[in-house]
Structure formats: structure tokens, C-alpha cells
C-alpha positions as CSV (number, residue, x, y, z in Angstrom):
1,X,72.0,116.3,-74.1
2,X,72.0,117.4,-70.5
3,X,72.2,114.8,-67.7
4,X,68.7,115.9,-66.4
5,X,67.1,115.2,-69.7
6,X,68.8,111.7,-69.9
7,X,67.4,110.9,-66.4
8,X,63.9,111.9,-67.4
9,X,64.0,109.7,-70.5
10,X,65.2,106.7,-68.6
11,X,62.5,107.0,-66.0
12,X,59.8,107.2,-68.7
13,X,61.1,104.0,-70.4
14,X,61.1,102.1,-67.1
15,X,57.5,103.3,-66.4
16,X,56.4,102.0,-69.8
17,X,58.0,98.6,-69.4
18,X,56.8,98.0,-65.8
19,X,53.3,96.6,-66.5
20,X,54.7,94.0,-68.9
21,X,57.6,92.8,-66.8
22,X,56.1,92.8,-63.3
23,X,54.9,89.2,-62.4
24,X,51.4,88.6,-61.1
25,X,51.1,87.6,-57.4
26,X,51.4,83.7,-57.2
27,X,48.9,81.6,-55.4
28,X,49.9,79.7,-52.2
29,X,49.3,76.4,-54.0
30,X,52.0,77.3,-56.5
31,X,54.7,78.5,-54.1
32,X,54.1,75.9,-51.4
33,X,56.0,73.1,-53.1
34,X,59.0,75.4,-53.8
35,X,59.0,77.0,-50.3
36,X,60.0,73.7,-48.6
37,X,62.3,71.2,-50.2
38,X,60.7,67.7,-50.6
39,X,62.5,64.8,-48.9
40,X,63.8,62.0,-51.2
41,X,61.6,58.9,-51.4
42,X,62.9,55.8,-49.7
43,X,64.3,53.1,-51.9
44,X,62.8,49.6,-52.0
45,X,65.7,48.2,-49.9
46,X,65.3,51.0,-47.3
47,X,61.5,50.3,-47.0
48,X,62.0,46.6,-46.6
49,X,64.7,47.2,-44.0
50,X,62.5,49.6,-42.1
51,X,59.6,47.2,-42.2
52,X,61.8,44.4,-40.8
53,X,63.0,46.7,-38.1
54,X,59.5,47.6,-37.0
55,X,58.2,44.0,-37.3
56,X,61.0,42.8,-35.1
57,X,59.6,44.9,-32.3
58,X,56.0,43.7,-32.6
59,X,54.1,41.4,-35.1
60,X,51.7,44.2,-36.0
61,X,53.3,47.4,-37.1
62,X,51.7,50.6,-35.9
63,X,51.6,53.2,-38.7
64,X,50.7,56.9,-38.8
65,X,49.6,58.6,-42.1
66,X,53.1,59.4,-43.4
67,X,54.7,55.9,-42.8
68,X,51.5,54.4,-44.2
69,X,52.0,56.4,-47.4
70,X,55.8,55.6,-47.6
71,X,55.8,51.9,-46.7
72,X,52.4,50.7,-47.9
73,X,51.2,52.8,-50.8
74,X,54.5,53.7,-52.4
75,X,55.5,51.6,-55.4
76,X,57.3,49.6,-56.5
77,X,57.0,46.9,-53.8
78,X,58.0,43.2,-53.6
79,X,55.9,42.6,-50.5
80,X,52.2,42.8,-49.6
81,X,50.8,44.4,-46.4
82,X,47.6,43.4,-44.6
83,X,46.4,46.5,-42.8
84,X,43.6,46.9,-40.2
85,X,42.1,50.4,-40.0
86,X,40.7,50.7,-36.5
87,X,39.8,53.2,-33.7
88,X,41.0,51.9,-30.4
89,X,40.6,55.0,-28.3
90,X,37.8,54.8,-25.8
91,X,36.2,58.1,-26.8
92,X,35.6,56.7,-30.3
93,X,33.0,54.3,-29.0
94,X,34.0,51.3,-31.2
95,X,32.7,48.3,-29.3
96,X,34.3,45.7,-31.6
97,X,37.6,47.3,-32.5
98,X,39.4,46.0,-29.4
99,X,38.3,42.4,-30.0
100,X,39.0,42.6,-33.7
101,X,42.5,44.0,-33.1
102,X,43.3,41.1,-30.6
103,X,42.2,38.5,-33.2
104,X,44.3,40.4,-35.9
105,X,47.3,40.4,-33.6
106,X,46.8,36.7,-32.9
107,X,47.0,35.9,-36.6
108,X,50.1,38.2,-37.1
109,X,51.9,36.5,-34.2
110,X,51.0,33.0,-35.5
111,X,52.4,34.1,-38.9
112,X,55.6,35.4,-37.3
113,X,56.4,31.9,-35.8
114,X,55.2,29.9,-38.8
115,X,57.3,28.2,-41.4
116,X,55.9,30.5,-44.1
117,X,57.2,33.7,-42.4
118,X,59.2,35.8,-44.9
119,X,59.6,39.4,-46.1
120,X,56.8,38.9,-48.6
121,X,54.0,39.9,-46.3
122,X,53.7,42.2,-43.3
123,X,50.9,43.1,-40.9
124,X,50.1,46.7,-40.0
125,X,47.5,48.7,-38.1
126,X,46.4,52.3,-38.6
127,X,44.5,53.9,-35.7
128,X,42.2,56.8,-36.6
129,X,43.7,59.1,-34.0
130,X,47.2,58.5,-35.4
131,X,46.4,58.3,-39.1
132,X,43.2,60.1,-40.1
133,X,44.8,61.1,-43.4
134,X,45.3,57.5,-44.2
135,X,41.6,56.8,-43.5
136,X,40.7,59.7,-45.8
137,X,43.1,58.6,-48.6
138,X,41.5,55.1,-48.7
139,X,38.0,56.3,-48.3
140,X,37.5,54.4,-45.0
141,X,34.6,55.9,-43.0
142,X,34.0,53.1,-40.4
143,X,36.1,50.8,-38.3
144,X,37.3,48.1,-38.2
145,X,38.3,47.6,-41.8
146,X,40.7,45.0,-43.0
147,X,42.5,45.5,-46.4
148,X,45.2,43.7,-48.3
149,X,47.7,45.8,-50.3
150,X,49.3,43.6,-52.9
151,X,52.8,43.8,-54.1
152,X,51.7,44.9,-57.5
153,X,48.9,47.3,-58.4
154,X,46.3,48.8,-56.2
155,X,43.8,47.1,-53.9
156,X,40.7,45.8,-55.5
157,X,37.3,45.1,-54.1
158,X,38.2,41.6,-53.2
159,X,41.2,42.9,-51.2
160,X,38.8,44.2,-48.5
161,X,37.5,41.6,-46.1
162,X,33.8,41.5,-45.5
163,X,33.8,41.5,-41.7
164,X,30.0,41.8,-41.6
165,X,29.5,38.5,-43.3
166,X,32.4,36.3,-42.1
167,X,33.2,38.0,-38.8
168,X,36.7,38.8,-37.5
169,X,37.8,35.7,-35.8
170,X,41.4,34.7,-36.2
171,X,40.5,31.7,-38.3
172,X,38.3,33.8,-40.6
173,X,41.1,36.3,-41.1
174,X,43.6,33.5,-41.8
175,X,41.3,32.0,-44.4
176,X,40.9,35.3,-46.1
177,X,44.6,35.9,-46.2
178,X,45.1,32.5,-47.7
179,X,42.7,33.4,-50.5
180,X,44.5,36.6,-51.2
181,X,48.2,35.5,-50.8
182,X,48.3,31.7,-50.9
183,X,50.0,31.8,-47.5
184,X,48.4,29.3,-45.1
185,X,48.6,30.6,-41.5
186,X,47.7,28.2,-38.8
187,X,46.3,30.2,-35.9
188,X,47.8,29.3,-32.5
189,X,45.8,30.4,-29.5
190,X,47.2,30.7,-26.0
191,X,46.0,27.8,-23.8
192,X,42.7,28.5,-21.9
193,X,42.3,26.5,-18.8
194,X,38.9,27.9,-17.9
195,X,37.0,24.9,-19.3
196,X,39.4,22.4,-17.7
197,X,39.1,24.1,-14.3
198,X,35.3,24.2,-14.6
199,X,35.2,20.5,-15.4
200,X,37.4,19.6,-12.5
201,X,35.3,21.7,-10.2
202,X,32.1,20.0,-11.5
203,X,33.7,16.6,-11.0
204,X,34.7,17.5,-7.4
205,X,31.2,18.8,-6.6
206,X,29.6,15.6,-8.0
207,X,32.1,13.4,-6.2
208,X,31.5,15.3,-2.9
209,X,27.7,15.0,-3.3
210,X,28.0,11.3,-4.0
211,X,30.2,10.9,-0.9
212,X,27.8,12.8,1.3
213,X,24.9,10.7,0.0
214,X,26.8,7.4,-0.1
215,X,24.2,5.8,2.2
216,X,21.3,6.9,0.0
217,X,22.0,6.9,-3.8
218,X,18.5,6.8,-5.0
219,X,18.9,10.2,-6.7
220,X,21.2,8.6,-9.2
221,X,18.3,6.5,-10.4
222,X,15.9,9.4,-10.5
223,X,14.4,9.9,-13.9
224,X,14.0,13.6,-13.7
225,X,17.6,14.1,-12.7
226,X,18.9,12.3,-15.8
227,X,16.3,14.0,-18.0
228,X,17.5,17.5,-16.9
229,X,21.2,16.5,-17.6
230,X,20.3,15.0,-21.0
231,X,18.3,18.1,-21.9
232,X,21.1,20.5,-20.9
233,X,23.6,18.5,-23.0
234,X,21.2,18.4,-26.1
235,X,20.5,22.2,-25.8
236,X,24.2,23.0,-25.6
237,X,25.0,21.0,-28.7
238,X,22.1,22.2,-30.9
239,X,22.7,25.9,-30.0
240,X,26.3,25.7,-31.3
241,X,28.4,25.7,-28.1
242,X,30.8,23.2,-29.6
243,X,31.2,25.4,-32.7
244,X,32.1,28.3,-30.4
245,X,34.7,26.1,-28.7
246,X,36.3,25.1,-32.0
247,X,36.1,28.4,-34.0
248,X,36.2,31.0,-31.2
249,X,33.8,33.5,-32.7
250,X,33.4,37.1,-31.3
251,X,30.8,37.7,-28.6
252,X,29.1,40.5,-30.7
253,X,30.0,42.4,-33.8
254,X,29.3,45.7,-35.5
255,X,26.2,45.8,-37.7
256,X,26.0,47.4,-41.1
257,X,24.2,50.5,-39.6
258,X,27.0,51.0,-37.0
259,X,25.2,49.4,-34.0
260,X,25.8,46.1,-32.3
261,X,24.7,42.9,-34.1
262,X,23.4,40.1,-31.9
263,X,22.8,37.7,-34.8
264,X,25.4,36.9,-37.5
265,X,24.0,37.7,-40.9
266,X,25.3,34.6,-42.6
267,X,24.6,30.9,-42.2
268,X,28.3,30.3,-42.3
269,X,29.0,32.0,-39.0
270,X,27.5,32.8,-35.6
271,X,28.2,34.9,-32.6
272,X,28.6,33.8,-29.0
273,X,25.6,35.8,-27.8
274,X,23.6,34.3,-30.7
275,X,24.1,30.8,-29.3
276,X,22.9,31.9,-25.9
277,X,19.7,33.3,-27.4
278,X,19.1,30.2,-29.5
279,X,19.8,28.0,-26.4
280,X,17.2,30.0,-24.4
281,X,14.6,29.7,-27.2
282,X,15.1,26.0,-27.6
283,X,14.8,25.6,-23.8
284,X,11.4,27.4,-23.9
285,X,10.2,25.3,-26.8
286,X,11.2,22.2,-24.8
287,X,9.4,23.5,-21.7
288,X,6.3,24.0,-23.8
289,X,6.5,20.4,-25.1
290,X,6.9,19.2,-21.5
291,X,3.7,21.1,-20.5
292,X,1.8,19.5,-23.4
293,X,3.0,16.1,-22.3
294,X,2.0,16.8,-18.7
295,X,-1.4,17.9,-19.8
296,X,-2.0,14.3,-21.0
297,X,-1.7,12.9,-17.5
298,X,-5.1,11.7,-16.3
299,X,-4.2,12.0,-12.7
300,X,-4.2,15.8,-12.8
301,X,-7.3,18.0,-12.4
302,X,-9.1,18.9,-15.7
303,X,-8.6,22.6,-15.1
304,X,-4.9,22.3,-14.5
305,X,-4.6,20.0,-17.6
306,X,-6.4,22.5,-19.7
307,X,-4.1,25.3,-18.5
308,X,-1.0,23.3,-19.2
309,X,-2.2,22.4,-22.7
310,X,-2.9,26.1,-23.6
311,X,0.3,27.5,-22.1
312,X,2.4,24.7,-23.6
313,X,0.9,25.2,-27.0
314,X,1.4,28.9,-27.0
315,X,5.0,28.6,-25.8
316,X,5.9,25.9,-28.4
317,X,4.4,27.9,-31.3
318,X,5.7,31.3,-30.4
319,X,9.2,30.4,-29.5
320,X,9.6,28.0,-32.3
321,X,8.5,30.8,-34.6
322,X,11.3,32.9,-33.2
323,X,13.8,30.1,-33.9
324,X,12.5,29.8,-37.4
325,X,12.7,33.6,-37.9
326,X,16.4,33.6,-36.9
327,X,17.2,30.8,-39.3
328,X,15.3,32.5,-42.1
329,X,17.3,35.7,-41.5
330,X,20.6,33.8,-41.8
331,X,19.7,31.5,-44.7
332,X,18.9,33.8,-47.6
333,X,16.0,32.6,-49.7
334,X,14.5,30.2,-47.1
335,X,10.8,30.5,-47.9
336,X,9.1,29.2,-44.8
337,X,8.0,31.0,-41.6
338,X,5.3,30.4,-38.9
339,X,4.1,33.5,-37.0
340,X,7.1,35.9,-37.3
341,X,8.9,36.7,-40.5
């Protein structure tokens, strides 16, 4: 057989086998994993060592998407992590994220210097601009969100703190952590001398006034003066100012619709701005009652007494209805209302 005939036969055999042996074009999803070698996963000892290294720099560890996946979500773990998902950048427009992160950092710092500090729990924070993939992986669509990642298993519904109901004060966060981990954190706040300085200034002003009026102290026996002082004290107490001083609640918080909430939705908590609103409403109710009392004085003219009675009655009923409406919105199931529901 001639060499030319052998060459033609071999070419025809290759042509017949080509369709069955040529592979189809692979998709990018199939070749992507093999195009770049995957990095080996960190061992448990390496993850704990890295967490300790980061926690030594600051009580709240800042995590991006990849460290969040490696240190928080990767199993197995012998530690739990409390993570706050937040958006601290100004262009995000999160009004309460800054205040919530400060309270969260306060709890983390208190835990760091407590007797219960160990490698069994860490505090971390994921900012949306640094870890948007972490937000997406956990289904977080709003901020701030506080979640507990237990040492075993995945987070459940109870591992997400209901910030809308209980607020985000340091004490509330510490109680929630105790419920999830049995670790009791006592929150230590830095000393605030504003109240002390205000009291000293008030004492100095009163002392200076008494000294200047030392030859005429009749104002100390004035009934109206002591009535105003007593009324201010009573309004401060019934509006919840002492509760604010003890618990340190936030000034405002984020509502369920994404806006700013002025009234706390639960009867177990309150906001600072809420106490000011209640104080003002109680003051207006008291002013209405004073007008009603003044209308009973026979020395005044009948027309003035009639006007005082009408205005006092309207103020008392309307503003007390507002107070009752606020209470009704906080105490679920309360059946009574006056003018406003």
C-alpha cells in the first residue's frame, strides 16, 4: 500500500472519531473553582488565636465578609460570637447606629474587664460598607441588628435581639446576652459629672440669691415659690427622669418602618425624648387643673372665671387624653381611652 493511501485512510479515521472525542465547551461556573486553587481552611486553634489577637487590640472586633465567614460561621467552634450588623457611614443615614454601636462597645469593654472574660465568647461588628456579603448571607436588610452565633449549630430566632421592643441600651444588651449564654455582664459606664456640676451650680445660685436677699427673706415663705418647686419635682419623677438616670435609655430609636420612633413600643422600656413629651403633657394637665381651681375664686370677675373654667377643662381633658393614648399604645390590651385612641 502506498504512503499516500495510508495518509488518506488515517485522516478519514480521525475525522470520524472527532465528534465523539471532542469535549463540549464548559461553563464558567464549572471551570471557576479549578481555575484558582482554594485556600486551606483555618483550624480551630488558628481561628481562636486570630480572634484573641484581634480582641487584644479592641474589645469589638471589626470584621469584613471573608473574616466573618471564616471566624464566625465556620464550624466546628468552641466559642460563641455576638455580632452587631450596622451601617456607621454618614451617607447611609442610620440615625441610631452610632448610639447603638457605642452601647455595644460599652458592653464589650465591660466584659473584657470582668471576671467572666474567657475565650468562650467574643464581640464583633460588621459594617455594611465593609461586609455587604455578610449582610446578604444572613438575610439582614436593616441596621442595627444584633445576633448571637452559638458555639454549636446555627443561630435560631431567639438568637436575634428584638431591638424594637427592648431598645439597645447597654443594660438591655447585657440581659439578652445572659439569656443566651448564661454570662452575666455588669455594665460599667464612665463617670458623668454633668449632673454633679449642675447641682453644684444650682446650689451656688440659690446660695448667692439668699445672700443677696439676706435682709428680706420673705420669698422663702412664698407659697407660689414652693408650689412651683414641688410641681417641678413631681413632674420629673412621674415622667420617668429617675428611670432614665438609672437605665440610660437611648434618646430615640429606629421604628419598624425605618423612621425615628419617639415612643417606645413596650411598657418595659422608654426613650429619653418620650419622658420629655410625657413631662410636658403632665405639666399642661396640671396647668388646666390650676385654672379650674382659680375659676372657683369668688374675688375674680365672672367673665374671667368662666374663661378660666372653660380653658382649664379643655386643657385637662385633651392633654390627659394624649397621656392615656400613649399609655394605651405601650400597654397592649389596655381597653380604656378618652378622646384619642
